[in-house]
Each structure stands twice: as C-alpha cells, then as structure tokens.
C-alpha positions as CSV (number, residue, x, y, z in Angstrom):
1,X,5.1,20.3,99.0
2,X,5.6,23.6,97.2
3,X,5.5,26.6,99.5
4,X,2.8,29.2,99.6
5,X,2.4,31.2,96.4
6,X,3.6,34.3,98.0
7,X,7.2,32.9,97.4
8,X,6.6,33.7,93.7
9,X,6.5,37.6,94.5
10,X,9.4,39.3,92.7
11,X,11.2,36.0,92.3
12,X,12.4,36.5,88.7
13,X,13.6,40.2,88.8
14,X,16.6,39.3,86.4
15,X,15.4,37.1,83.5
16,X,19.1,36.9,82.1
17,X,19.9,34.6,85.1
18,X,17.4,32.2,83.7
19,X,18.6,32.7,80.2
20,X,22.1,31.5,81.3
21,X,20.5,28.3,82.2
22,X,18.6,27.8,79.1
23,X,21.5,28.5,76.8
24,X,24.9,26.8,76.9
25,X,27.9,28.8,78.2
26,X,28.5,31.7,75.8
27,X,25.7,30.9,73.4
28,X,23.8,34.1,74.1
29,X,26.9,36.2,73.4
30,X,27.6,34.3,70.3
31,X,24.2,34.5,69.0
32,X,24.0,38.4,69.7
33,X,27.2,38.8,67.7
34,X,25.9,36.7,64.7
35,X,22.5,38.5,64.7
36,X,24.3,41.9,64.3
37,X,26.2,40.6,61.3
38,X,23.3,39.0,59.7
39,X,20.7,41.5,60.2
40,X,22.8,44.2,58.8
41,X,22.5,43.0,55.4
42,X,19.4,43.5,53.2
43,X,19.4,40.0,51.8
44,X,18.6,38.6,55.1
45,X,15.7,40.8,55.8
46,X,12.8,38.2,56.8
47,X,9.9,40.6,56.2
48,X,10.6,40.6,52.5
49,X,9.9,36.9,52.0
50,X,6.1,37.3,52.8
51,X,5.8,38.9,49.5
52,X,7.7,36.4,47.3
53,X,6.6,33.8,45.0
54,X,7.8,30.2,45.5
55,X,10.3,30.6,42.6
56,X,11.5,33.8,44.2
57,X,11.8,32.1,47.6
58,X,14.1,29.4,46.2
59,X,16.2,32.0,44.3
60,X,16.5,34.0,47.5
61,X,17.4,30.8,49.3
62,X,20.3,30.2,46.8
63,X,21.6,33.7,47.1
64,X,21.5,33.3,50.9
65,X,23.4,30.3,50.8
66,X,26.3,31.8,48.8
67,X,26.5,34.9,50.8
68,X,26.6,32.8,53.9
69,X,29.6,30.9,52.6
70,X,31.2,34.3,51.8
71,X,30.6,35.3,55.4
72,X,31.9,32.1,56.7
73,X,35.3,32.6,55.4
74,X,35.3,36.5,56.0
75,X,34.6,35.9,59.7
76,X,36.2,32.6,60.2
77,X,33.3,31.2,61.9
78,X,33.4,27.8,64.0
79,X,31.4,24.8,63.4
80,X,29.1,26.0,66.3
81,X,28.8,29.6,64.9
82,X,28.1,28.2,61.5
83,X,25.3,26.0,62.8
84,X,23.9,29.0,64.9
85,X,23.8,31.0,61.6
86,X,21.8,28.4,60.1
87,X,19.3,28.5,62.8
88,X,18.8,32.2,62.5
89,X,17.6,31.8,59.0
90,X,14.3,30.3,60.4
91,X,13.7,28.4,57.0
92,X,15.6,25.3,56.2
93,X,17.9,26.0,53.1
94,X,18.4,23.8,50.2
95,X,21.9,22.8,51.7
96,X,20.4,22.2,55.2
97,X,20.4,18.3,54.7
98,X,23.9,18.3,53.1
99,X,25.2,19.2,56.5
100,X,22.4,17.7,58.6
101,X,22.1,14.1,56.9
102,X,24.5,13.7,54.0
103,X,27.7,14.5,55.8
104,X,26.7,12.7,59.1
105,X,25.6,9.5,57.3
106,X,28.9,9.2,55.5
107,X,30.8,10.0,58.7
108,X,29.0,7.4,60.6
109,X,28.4,4.6,57.9
110,X,31.6,5.1,55.7
111,X,35.0,3.5,56.0
112,X,38.1,5.6,57.0
113,X,39.0,5.4,53.4
114,X,35.5,6.7,52.3
115,X,35.5,9.5,54.9
116,X,38.8,10.6,53.7
117,X,37.6,10.7,50.0
118,X,34.3,12.2,50.5
119,X,34.2,14.6,53.7
120,X,36.8,17.1,52.7
121,X,34.9,17.6,49.3
122,X,31.7,18.0,51.1
123,X,33.2,20.5,53.7
124,X,34.7,22.6,50.9
125,X,31.3,22.4,49.1
126,X,33.0,20.9,46.1
127,X,29.9,18.6,46.0
128,X,26.4,19.2,47.5
129,X,24.7,16.1,49.0
130,X,21.1,14.9,50.2
131,X,19.9,11.8,51.7
132,X,17.5,9.9,49.6
133,X,15.5,7.4,51.5
134,X,11.8,8.1,51.1
135,X,10.1,6.9,48.0
136,X,6.8,7.8,46.3
137,X,5.3,4.5,47.5
138,X,7.2,4.0,50.9
139,X,8.3,6.3,53.7
140,X,8.4,5.0,57.2
141,X,8.5,1.4,56.0
142,X,12.2,1.2,55.1
143,X,12.2,-2.4,54.4
144,X,9.5,-1.6,51.6
145,X,11.8,0.4,49.7
146,X,11.9,-0.7,46.0
147,X,15.1,1.2,44.6
148,X,17.6,-1.5,43.7
149,X,21.3,-1.8,43.9
150,X,22.5,-4.6,41.9
151,X,26.1,-5.8,41.9
152,X,27.7,-6.5,38.6
153,X,30.6,-8.7,39.3
154,X,32.1,-8.5,35.8
155,X,32.6,-4.7,36.1
156,X,32.9,-4.3,39.9
157,X,30.1,-1.8,39.9
158,X,26.6,-1.4,41.4
159,X,23.6,-0.7,39.2
160,X,21.1,1.7,40.7
161,X,17.8,1.2,39.3
162,X,14.2,2.5,39.9
163,X,12.1,-0.4,38.8
164,X,8.7,1.3,38.7
165,X,6.9,4.6,39.6
166,X,6.4,4.2,43.2
167,X,10.1,3.5,43.8
168,X,10.9,7.1,42.6
169,X,12.8,8.9,45.4
170,X,10.3,11.6,46.7
171,X,10.5,14.5,49.3
172,X,14.3,14.6,49.2
173,X,15.5,18.0,50.7
174,X,17.8,19.7,48.3
175,X,17.4,17.1,45.5
176,X,15.0,19.4,43.4
177,X,17.6,21.8,42.0
178,X,20.9,21.9,44.0
179,X,22.5,18.6,44.9
180,X,25.2,16.9,42.9
181,X,25.2,13.7,44.9
182,X,22.9,11.8,47.1
183,X,23.2,8.9,49.7
184,X,20.6,6.7,48.4
185,X,18.9,3.9,50.3
186,X,18.5,0.8,48.0
187,X,18.0,-2.8,48.2
188,X,21.2,-4.7,47.7
189,X,21.0,-7.4,45.1
190,X,23.7,-10.0,44.7
191,X,24.1,-13.1,42.4
192,X,24.3,-16.4,44.4
193,X,26.4,-19.3,43.3
194,X,23.7,-20.2,40.6
195,X,23.7,-16.4,39.3
196,X,20.3,-15.9,40.5
197,X,19.8,-12.5,42.3
198,X,19.4,-12.6,46.1
199,X,18.3,-9.6,48.2
200,X,20.1,-8.5,51.4
201,X,17.9,-5.5,52.4
202,X,18.4,-1.8,52.3
203,X,21.8,-0.3,52.3
204,X,23.4,3.1,51.6
205,X,25.1,4.2,48.3
206,X,26.8,7.5,47.2
207,X,25.3,8.1,43.6
208,X,26.4,11.2,41.7
209,X,23.3,13.0,40.3
210,X,24.5,16.1,38.3
211,X,27.5,17.3,36.4
212,X,30.0,19.2,38.2
213,X,30.7,21.1,35.1
214,X,27.3,22.3,33.9
215,X,24.9,21.0,36.7
216,X,22.9,18.9,34.2
217,X,21.5,15.5,35.3
218,X,23.9,12.7,34.8
219,X,22.9,9.9,32.2
220,X,20.3,7.7,33.7
221,X,19.1,10.3,36.5
222,X,15.7,12.0,36.1
223,X,15.6,14.8,38.7
224,X,13.1,17.5,39.6
225,X,11.2,19.5,42.2
226,X,8.0,18.0,43.8
227,X,6.3,21.4,44.1
228,X,4.7,23.7,46.7
229,X,4.0,22.3,50.2
230,X,0.9,22.8,52.5
231,X,0.6,26.2,54.4
232,X,3.6,27.5,52.3
233,X,6.0,25.8,54.6
234,X,9.6,24.9,53.6
235,X,9.2,27.3,50.8
236,X,13.0,27.9,50.7
237,X,14.1,24.2,50.2
238,X,13.9,22.4,47.1
239,X,12.3,19.0,48.0
240,X,12.9,16.7,45.0
241,X,12.3,13.7,43.1
242,X,14.8,11.1,41.5
243,X,14.4,8.1,39.1
244,X,17.4,6.1,38.3
245,X,17.6,4.2,34.9
246,X,20.6,1.6,35.6
247,X,22.9,4.2,36.7
248,X,26.4,2.5,37.5
249,X,28.6,3.5,40.5
250,X,31.9,1.7,41.6
251,X,31.7,-0.9,44.3
252,X,33.6,1.5,46.6
253,X,30.5,3.9,46.7
254,X,28.7,1.6,48.9
255,X,29.1,2.9,52.4
256,X,30.9,-0.1,54.2
257,X,31.7,0.8,57.8
258,X,29.5,-2.2,59.1
259,X,28.8,-4.4,56.1
260,X,30.2,-4.7,52.6
261,X,30.3,-6.5,49.3
262,X,33.6,-8.0,48.2
263,X,34.9,-7.8,44.6
264,X,33.8,-11.4,43.9
265,X,30.2,-10.6,45.2
266,X,30.2,-12.0,48.6
267,X,28.4,-10.1,51.2
268,X,30.1,-9.6,54.6
269,X,27.4,-8.7,57.1
270,X,27.8,-6.2,60.1
271,X,28.9,-7.8,63.4
272,X,25.5,-6.7,64.6
273,X,22.5,-5.9,62.5
274,X,21.8,-2.8,64.5
275,X,25.2,-1.0,64.1
276,X,23.9,0.7,60.9
277,X,20.9,2.1,62.7
278,X,22.5,4.4,65.1
279,X,23.1,7.5,63.0
280,X,19.5,7.2,61.4
281,X,18.1,8.5,64.4
282,X,20.0,11.6,64.7
283,X,17.6,14.1,63.4
284,X,14.7,12.5,65.4
285,X,16.8,13.0,68.6
286,X,17.5,16.6,68.2
287,X,13.9,17.4,67.0
288,X,12.2,17.9,70.5
289,X,14.8,20.6,71.6
290,X,14.2,22.4,68.4
291,X,10.4,22.3,69.0
292,X,11.0,23.6,72.5
293,X,12.6,26.7,71.0
294,X,9.8,27.1,68.4
295,X,7.1,26.7,71.0
296,X,9.1,29.4,73.0
297,X,9.1,31.8,70.1
298,X,5.3,31.4,69.7
299,X,4.6,31.7,73.4
300,X,6.6,34.9,73.5
301,X,5.0,36.5,70.6
302,X,1.6,35.7,71.9
303,X,2.1,36.6,75.5
304,X,3.8,40.0,74.7
305,X,1.1,40.9,72.3
306,X,-1.8,39.8,74.7
307,X,-0.2,41.9,77.5
308,X,-0.4,44.9,75.2
309,X,-3.6,44.3,73.7
310,X,-6.8,45.5,75.6
311,X,-10.4,44.7,75.2
312,X,-13.5,45.4,76.9
313,X,-14.2,46.3,80.5
314,X,-12.6,49.6,80.9
315,X,-11.4,50.5,84.4
316,X,-12.1,54.0,86.2
317,X,-9.4,55.5,84.0
318,X,-11.1,54.5,80.7
319,X,-8.5,51.7,80.1
320,X,-9.9,48.5,78.7
321,X,-8.6,45.3,80.2
322,X,-5.4,43.6,79.1
323,X,-6.4,40.4,77.0
324,X,-3.7,38.4,79.0
325,X,-5.7,38.8,82.2
326,X,-8.8,36.9,80.9
327,X,-9.0,33.4,82.1
328,X,-9.7,31.8,78.7
329,X,-6.4,33.4,77.5
330,X,-4.3,32.4,80.6
331,X,-5.6,28.8,80.6
332,X,-4.4,28.4,77.1
333,X,-1.2,30.4,77.0
334,X,0.4,29.5,80.3
335,X,0.6,25.7,79.9
336,X,2.1,26.6,76.2
337,X,4.9,28.5,78.1
338,X,5.5,25.8,80.5
339,X,5.5,23.2,77.7
340,X,8.2,25.1,76.0
341,X,10.5,25.0,78.9
342,X,9.8,21.4,79.6
343,X,10.5,20.2,76.2
344,X,13.7,22.1,75.9
345,X,15.0,20.4,79.0
346,X,13.9,16.8,78.0
347,X,15.0,17.6,74.4
348,X,18.5,18.5,75.9
349,X,18.6,15.2,77.7
350,X,17.6,13.3,74.6
351,X,20.3,14.9,72.6
352,X,22.8,14.0,75.3
353,X,21.7,10.5,75.3
354,X,21.9,10.2,71.6
355,X,25.6,11.5,71.3
356,X,26.6,9.2,74.1
357,X,24.9,6.2,72.3
358,X,26.4,7.1,69.0
359,X,30.0,7.6,70.6
360,X,29.8,4.0,72.1
361,X,28.4,2.7,68.9
362,X,31.0,4.0,66.5
363,X,34.0,3.8,68.8
364,X,33.2,0.6,70.6
365,X,30.6,-1.2,68.7
366,X,28.4,-0.9,71.9
367,X,24.7,-1.2,71.2
368,X,23.6,-1.0,74.8
369,X,22.0,2.4,74.6
370,X,20.6,1.9,71.1
371,X,17.2,0.5,72.1
372,X,16.5,3.1,74.7
373,X,17.6,5.8,72.3
374,X,15.3,4.5,69.5
375,X,12.3,4.1,71.9
376,X,12.7,7.3,73.8
377,X,13.4,9.6,70.8
378,X,10.4,8.1,69.0
379,X,8.2,8.9,71.9
380,X,9.5,12.4,72.5
381,X,9.6,13.2,68.8
382,X,5.9,12.2,68.4
383,X,4.5,13.9,71.5
384,X,6.6,17.1,71.2
385,X,5.6,17.6,67.6
386,X,2.1,16.8,68.1
387,X,1.9,19.2,71.2
388,X,4.0,21.8,69.6
389,X,2.3,22.2,66.5
390,X,-1.0,22.3,68.4
391,X,0.3,24.9,70.8
392,X,1.7,27.2,68.1
393,X,-1.9,27.2,66.5
394,X,-3.4,27.8,69.8
395,X,-1.0,30.7,70.6
396,X,-1.9,32.3,67.3
397,X,-5.7,32.0,68.1
398,X,-5.2,33.8,71.3
399,X,-4.0,36.9,69.5
400,X,-7.4,37.1,67.8
401,X,-7.6,38.4,64.3
402,X,-4.2,40.0,64.0
403,X,-2.7,36.5,64.8
404,X,-3.8,35.5,61.4
405,X,-1.6,38.1,59.7
406,X,1.7,36.6,58.3
407,X,3.4,39.6,60.2
408,X,2.3,38.1,63.6
409,X,5.1,35.6,62.9
410,X,3.6,32.6,64.4
411,X,2.1,31.4,61.2
412,X,5.5,31.0,59.6
413,X,6.7,29.0,62.6
414,X,3.6,26.8,62.4
415,X,4.0,26.2,58.7
416,X,7.5,24.9,59.0
417,X,6.7,22.9,62.1
418,X,3.5,21.2,60.8
419,X,5.4,18.5,58.6
420,X,7.6,17.6,61.5
421,X,4.6,15.2,62.5
422,X,5.1,13.0,59.6
423,X,8.8,13.3,58.7
424,X,11.6,11.2,60.4
425,X,8.9,8.8,61.2
426,X,5.2,9.2,61.1
427,X,4.2,9.9,64.7
428,X,1.6,7.1,64.8
429,X,4.1,4.4,63.6
430,X,6.8,5.8,66.1
431,X,4.2,5.2,69.0
432,X,4.2,1.5,68.0
433,X,8.1,1.6,68.2
434,X,8.1,3.0,71.7
435,X,5.1,0.7,72.8
436,X,7.1,-2.3,71.5
437,X,10.1,-1.3,73.3
438,X,8.2,-0.9,76.7
439,X,6.4,-4.2,76.0
440,X,9.9,-5.7,75.8
441,X,10.9,-4.3,79.2
442,X,7.9,-5.8,80.8
443,X,8.2,-9.3,79.3
444,X,12.0,-9.2,80.1
445,X,11.3,-8.2,83.6
446,X,8.8,-10.9,84.1
447,X,11.4,-13.4,83.0
448,X,14.3,-12.0,84.9
449,X,13.9,-10.4,88.2
450,X,17.2,-8.7,88.0
451,X,16.4,-7.0,84.6
452,X,17.5,-3.3,84.9
453,X,15.0,-0.9,83.4
454,X,16.2,2.3,81.8
455,X,15.6,5.7,83.6
456,X,12.5,6.5,81.4
457,X,10.7,3.1,82.4
458,X,11.2,2.9,85.9
459,X,7.6,3.4,86.6
460,X,7.1,-0.1,85.2
461,X,8.2,-1.4,88.6
462,X,4.6,-0.5,89.7
463,X,3.5,-3.6,87.7
464,X,5.4,-5.8,90.0
465,X,3.0,-4.9,92.9
466,X,0.6,-7.5,91.4
467,X,-2.8,-6.7,89.8
468,X,-4.6,-6.6,93.3
469,X,-2.2,-4.5,94.9
470,X,-2.0,-2.1,91.9
471,X,-5.7,-1.8,91.7
472,X,-6.0,-1.0,95.4
473,X,-3.6,2.1,95.3
474,X,-5.5,5.5,95.8
475,X,-4.3,9.0,95.5
476,X,-3.7,10.6,98.9
477,X,-4.7,14.1,98.0
478,X,-6.7,15.8,100.7
479,X,-6.6,19.5,100.0
480,X,-6.1,21.4,96.7
481,X,-2.3,22.4,97.6
482,X,-1.5,18.6,97.8
483,X,-1.6,18.7,94.1
484,X,1.6,21.0,94.2
485,X,3.6,18.1,95.6
486,X,5.9,16.6,92.8
487,X,5.7,13.3,94.3
488,X,1.9,13.2,94.1
489,X,2.1,14.4,90.6
490,X,4.7,11.8,89.5
491,X,2.7,9.1,91.3
492,X,-0.5,10.0,89.4
493,X,1.4,10.1,86.1
494,X,3.2,7.0,86.7
495,X,0.2,4.9,87.6
496,X,-1.6,6.3,84.6
497,X,1.3,5.1,82.4
498,X,1.7,1.7,84.1
499,X,-2.1,0.9,83.8
500,X,-2.0,1.7,80.1
501,X,1.1,-0.5,79.7
502,X,-0.6,-3.3,81.6
503,X,-3.6,-3.0,79.4
504,X,-1.3,-3.3,76.3
505,X,0.4,-6.4,77.8
506,X,-2.9,-8.1,78.5
507,X,-4.2,-7.4,74.8
508,X,-0.8,-8.6,73.3
509,X,-1.2,-11.9,75.4
510,X,-4.6,-12.2,73.9
511,X,-2.8,-12.5,70.5
512,X,-4.7,-9.3,69.2
513,X,-2.9,-8.3,65.9
514,X,-0.2,-5.7,66.7
515,X,-1.4,-3.3,64.0
516,X,-4.9,-3.4,65.7
517,X,-3.2,-2.1,68.9
518,X,-2.0,1.1,67.2
519,X,-4.3,3.6,69.0
520,X,-3.4,1.8,72.3
521,X,0.4,2.3,71.5
522,X,-0.4,6.0,71.0
523,X,-1.9,6.3,74.5
524,X,1.0,4.3,76.1
525,X,3.6,6.5,74.3
526,X,1.9,9.8,75.3
527,X,1.8,8.6,78.9
528,X,5.3,7.5,78.7
529,X,6.6,10.8,77.2
530,X,4.5,13.2,79.5
531,X,6.0,11.4,82.6
532,X,9.6,11.6,81.1
533,X,9.1,15.2,80.3
534,X,8.0,16.1,83.8
535,X,10.8,14.1,85.4
536,X,13.3,15.8,83.2
537,X,11.9,19.1,84.2
538,X,12.3,18.2,87.9
539,X,15.8,17.0,87.4
540,X,16.7,20.3,85.7
541,X,15.1,22.2,88.8
542,X,17.0,20.0,91.1
543,X,20.4,21.0,89.5
544,X,19.8,24.8,89.9
545,X,21.2,26.3,93.0
546,X,19.5,29.8,92.5
547,X,16.5,29.7,94.8
548,X,14.5,32.3,92.9
549,X,14.9,30.6,89.5
550,X,14.4,27.1,91.1
551,X,11.0,28.3,92.5
552,X,9.6,29.9,89.3
553,X,10.6,26.8,87.3
554,X,9.0,24.5,89.9
555,X,5.9,26.6,89.5
556,X,6.0,26.2,85.8
557,X,6.5,22.5,86.1
558,X,3.6,22.0,88.6
559,X,1.2,23.8,86.1
560,X,2.5,21.5,83.2
561,X,2.0,18.6,85.3
562,X,-1.4,19.6,86.5
563,X,-2.3,20.5,82.8
564,X,-1.3,16.9,81.9
565,X,-3.4,15.4,84.7
566,X,-6.6,17.4,84.1
567,X,-6.4,16.2,80.3
568,X,-6.1,12.5,81.3
569,X,-8.4,12.5,84.4
570,X,-10.6,9.8,82.7
571,X,-7.4,7.5,82.7
572,X,-7.2,8.0,86.4
573,X,-10.8,7.4,87.1
574,X,-10.8,4.2,85.1
575,X,-8.2,2.7,87.5
576,X,-10.0,4.3,90.4
577,X,-6.8,6.0,91.5
578,X,-8.7,9.4,92.1
579,X,-12.0,10.3,93.3
580,X,-14.4,13.0,91.6
581,X,-13.5,15.2,94.6
582,X,-9.8,15.0,94.0
583,X,-10.2,15.9,90.4
584,X,-12.2,19.2,91.5
585,X,-9.4,19.8,93.9
586,X,-6.9,19.4,90.9
587,X,-8.8,21.8,88.7
588,X,-9.2,24.4,91.6
589,X,-5.4,24.3,92.3
590,X,-4.6,24.5,88.6
591,X,-6.7,27.7,88.1
592,X,-5.2,29.2,91.3
593,X,-1.5,28.3,90.0
594,X,-2.3,29.9,86.6
595,X,-3.3,33.0,88.3
596,X,-0.3,33.0,90.6
597,X,2.0,32.9,87.5
598,X,0.4,35.9,85.7
599,X,2.8,38.7,87.1
600,X,5.8,36.5,85.9
601,X,5.0,35.4,82.3
602,X,6.6,38.4,80.7
603,X,9.9,37.7,82.5
604,X,9.7,34.0,81.6
605,X,9.4,35.0,78.0
606,X,12.2,37.6,78.2
607,X,14.5,34.9,79.6
608,X,14.3,33.2,76.2
609,X,16.1,36.2,75.2
610,X,14.9,36.1,71.5
611,X,15.9,39.1,69.5
612,X,13.5,40.9,67.3
613,X,15.3,39.3,64.3
614,X,14.6,35.9,65.5
615,X,11.0,36.5,66.4
616,X,10.3,38.3,63.0
617,X,7.1,39.4,64.4
618,X,5.3,42.7,64.2
619,X,3.2,41.9,67.3
620,X,5.8,40.4,69.4
621,X,8.7,42.9,69.0
622,X,10.4,44.3,72.1
623,X,11.1,47.7,70.4
624,X,7.9,49.3,69.1
625,X,4.0,49.2,69.4
626,X,2.4,46.3,67.7
627,X,0.0,48.6,66.0
628,X,2.9,50.8,64.6
629,X,4.8,47.6,63.5
630,X,1.7,46.2,61.9
631,X,1.0,49.6,60.0
632,X,4.7,49.7,58.8
633,X,4.6,46.0,57.5
634,X,1.5,46.7,55.6
635,X,2.8,49.7,54.0
636,X,5.7,47.7,52.5
637,X,3.4,45.4,50.7
638,X,4.2,45.8,47.0
639,X,0.5,46.1,46.1
640,X,0.5,49.2,48.3
641,X,3.6,50.7,46.7
642,X,3.1,49.9,42.9
643,X,0.6,52.7,42.1
644,X,0.4,55.3,39.4
645,X,-1.1,58.6,40.2
646,X,-2.5,56.8,43.3
647,X,-4.7,54.9,41.2
648,X,-4.4,51.1,41.5
649,X,-3.0,49.7,38.2
650,X,-5.9,47.0,38.1
651,X,-8.5,49.6,38.3
652,X,-8.9,50.5,34.6
653,X,-8.6,46.9,33.5
654,X,-10.7,45.1,35.9
655,X,-12.4,47.1,38.5
656,X,-13.9,50.0,36.5
657,X,-15.5,47.5,34.2
658,X,-17.2,45.8,37.0
659,X,-18.5,49.1,38.4
660,X,-19.9,49.9,35.0
661,X,-21.1,46.4,34.1
662,X,-24.6,47.4,35.0
663,X,-24.6,49.8,32.1
664,X,-24.1,47.0,29.7
665,X,-27.2,45.1,30.9
666,X,-29.4,47.8,31.8
667,X,-32.1,47.1,34.5
668,X,-31.9,43.2,33.8
669,X,-30.8,41.1,36.8
670,X,-27.6,39.3,36.8
C-alpha cells in the first residue's frame, strides 16, 4: 500500500526531471529550438487567427505551408523536426493528410515499383495527396462504400466512377482546394468469364484530381470544399468532396502490395485478407497520445489560471481565496490532470504496439498482433477522445466566465478535438469492434485451456473461477487507506470489467442480435480501456528509478483509479463486490488524496513544459498576469482598432438611427 501522504511533501522540487520522462530523449531541446524559429515570424502568430474569417484562415494556412517548406530547406530539418513543427501549428493544415495518410498508405500498400514511382514525388511535394475513403452516404462502414473501380480489359485501365450522389467522397482533408491526387477507396469490379461484372470489395487506387499545370480539376472530376465545421474547428483545413464521372487511370495505379489485378482481368488475392488492414489503423493508434497532450494543455491552462484567480472569503490580509482551493474546482481539475498523464503513458504503449505490429506485418506478413492492435486501439481511441473532449470542456468551465473567451486557449483545443469522437471510426462502432475481440478471447479460451490472452485482457482469467466462485469474491478494504493499494484498485477494476464481459457472453449465447448489444459493448469497452490505462500508468511508474517522481506519479495514478471507481460504483454494487461502507471509504480517501495533491499540481503542470507559444493562452501564460494578457488581447481586436475620430464606424449608419428611432414614431409604442 501507498505510504503516508506526508511522503508527498516537496517531492517534486524539479519538474524538469519529470519532463524528461514525459518527453523522448532530446525532444524538449528540439522543441525549444524550433519554437524560437517559428515564433519569431509574424505569419505564425496564433493570436491573429481569432479574428479571421474562414476564407482568411485557409489563405493563412496555405501561406504557412509554403513558408514551412522554405524553412525546412533553410534549416535542413530532419523528419522528426518536421513532424514536431507541424504539431506546433496547433491546427491541422491542408497538407496534414498528405503526410499523415497519403504517403503512409502508398508505402504500406504499394509495391516496390509503386513506392519508387510515387514516394519521391510526394516527398518533393511535386504532387499533393489525400486519402479519400468516407462518402456522403457511408463512413465507418467501409464495405458499404459505393464508388466503383471497374477494370477495362481492352485498354488495361480502371474506370473510377461515382454511381450516385451518396457515393460522393466527403470530408476528405486537403481535397477541397489543395490536393492534386488522392488514394481512393473504391469497389473493385472485374468481368468474369461471361463478361458479367463481379465485385471484389474495396481496394485502393491512386487517382489524379487536378492539373499540375493550372490546378484545374481534371476531366470527370467534380471537386470542392464541404464548408465550415462545428465550433469553427479545423478552420485551416479544406475538407472537400469529389465525384468521378468515369475517370480512367492505368492499371498500375491500383496499390498492389497484397492483392492485384492481372492484365487479362484476373484477381490475385492477398495471402491473408487482413494484410491490407494494418496501415488503416495508423491514425487511430496515435490518437490517444495526441489526446493526452491536448488534455495536458487544457489542464495546465485551467490550473494556472485557477491558482491565480481569487474569489470570495478574504483572509485577515484582505486577500480573497484562490479558486483552485475550492473543493468543487479541485474535484474536477485534478482527475483531469491525472487523466492527461495516464493517457499519455497508455498512448505511448499503444503507439509502440502499432509500430511493432506494422513492422511484422509488412516485413514478415505476420498478422499475430493485428487483432490485438485493432481491438486495443479501438478501445483507447474511443475512451480517450470521449473523456478528453469532456475534460477540456470541464477545464474551461472551471475557469468561469473568462474561460469562454477565445483568448483562454481551451476553446480552440476543444473545437479541434471534438470531431475526434467520430473520425477514424465512430466511437460507438469502435466499441463493438473491441467487444467482439474480447468475446472471441472468452470463447476461444473456453474451447482451448492453453489459449494465450494478450496483456490487455488477462483479467478474463477471472472468469475461469466459475460463476459461483466469481460471485463470492468480496473486496477486502477495511479502512480508507486500503483504497490506495494498487492491487486493491486493479482487482476492483478487473472484476468490474470481467463481470460486464460475462454478461455480454451470456447475452450473445442467448442469440440477441449483435446490434442490439451496442450499449453493452460500450460499457465493456470502457471498463476494458480504463483497466488498461491504469495498468499502463503503473507499468510506467515501476520503470522509474527516481523515488520522488515515482511517488508523485503513484499518487496521481491512485487518484485516477479512485476517480474511475467512484464513477462506476453501481457496477461494483451489482456484483456485490463492495459494500456501501467500502464505497463511503473510497469517497473519503479520494477526497483526501485530492487535498494532498494540492501543493503539487502547479509543478505537475510545469512538468509538461509547454511554452507560451504552444498554449496560446492569455490566462495560462507563464510570463504575465492573466488580466494584463486578456486586456492586451482585447485591444488587438480589429473592431477596437478600426475607428475614425474615436467614433465607431457603424455609429452613423446603424446605431445613431436606433437611438433616434423614437423621434420618427413619436410617443407610439413599438
């Protein structure tokens, strides 16, 4: 069990030591060097974008892209430095998916000859690409996509065609105005021996979109921008649409690492039908870590501001009480801080698993890690984005009225994070994927006693106890501090997850339609992900030699685990694992642990080591008073600058007539 809370006293005197654990070796120094280059140029001033229209935001984004390319060659940045510069921009730029999807898909799905032909041109930016999968009528349901790629044997070409309105490609990042090419997901249609069409499911095709001479859409391509997005999010990226009217491409433009079409129209399938799937989970696999950093930014801004802000209950010196000391603020913000750390560590593990899986898949055609990568990435993506977006909004609300100002910085993070709950797979559908994978583990284990569970699912061994023994298990907590024991926390979270899985198995065996089990799949997936997140946190703590850092992170992990457990106490009651008294002890210890963390939260936010440029917050800046920053930011508003003789330009035309309107109508009422 965790030692007395006095061990936390002055444990984190140097946040930089913790920063070195959060960042890979050399990453902080690299980031600081790049920030100095970027923030020195007016074009990269983030404050100015708050006053821009959508058209101006896009123009700014295109200017930024061009300038970044100039700086890339000027400073000879490495691939890692180039990636880090992109992260510093905050907003996804039109060429984000050129590098994040178009190039990786060609590398992972193309033949050696296709990679040789296309990748050098991509890396020199001779062409700009996007990944066109989603359609107006279908998103997560890839098998339902309706765009057609029909092979024409007599010309050795594919004909890419949009058969109806709902088959239009939609939401495609970079397609609206920028991209010259797209990797298009389309249903492969081949003639059989009787010249009748036969479908072979979705495959990938490189399709030229715009002329490299004048950038006009090529014949048969109808292209455009889908318009503004909710909350103003993704305002700097041109999500677009595309319709194809029998556009012809060479047969060699079908990405053919795994499956291909011969010149005589024969389909050669992949050795395994899952080989083409590995690279498709790439963005999903890295999303949890990205969410962790974004939640960290929101927590840093809110905690710094709430530590500065004072309201009510003045002391003997007339100083009002810091907002951060109020219980209602601590109870909301501190678990958010803990969640940021936890998702970062779990996300890092997820990314490493993905790269290991992809390396084996591409180089050895080894699919052994694919199912676990798919299932775990689905769970972590769903839970981290749901919780992350919720936590960003909660952090904003903790800041009171000023949090609603764009200058607070959190609103912009929230706006760009909100769609993460639906892109790269709708979260509710991803929960079905995870639950299906877990169900397969249980069924396989029941048929084969030697079946080996992946690390994320070892809690399923509890189900081998038998239903009677499982139901007899009781929590052994006697006093409040028992809840600080990681073993106690893990057992509770494990039994909660296992009981939900057992219920899912029972319903499945009752032949209840799978689609009617979606909400139960959500519960199973959340329990699965939360248990994994806490276990990943503990694994990270156990790898740290510095006692001070280990202790403070242990305290954070305990807070998060108790936060999870208090939220799901009804699940634990339902299986009679805990008593009402034990839940009361849990809440008492949770409150005490929150209070014990209070002196250390600023150090924990400082350990993220965010620069003022990264935070872009008037209220969370290290350098100046939030009130001074907020005042300065407001003065920069163009509506406060564009004046003539200190009289608002709209006064004469609109406001004065309102003030004098009563003169026109006399004493009559409006």
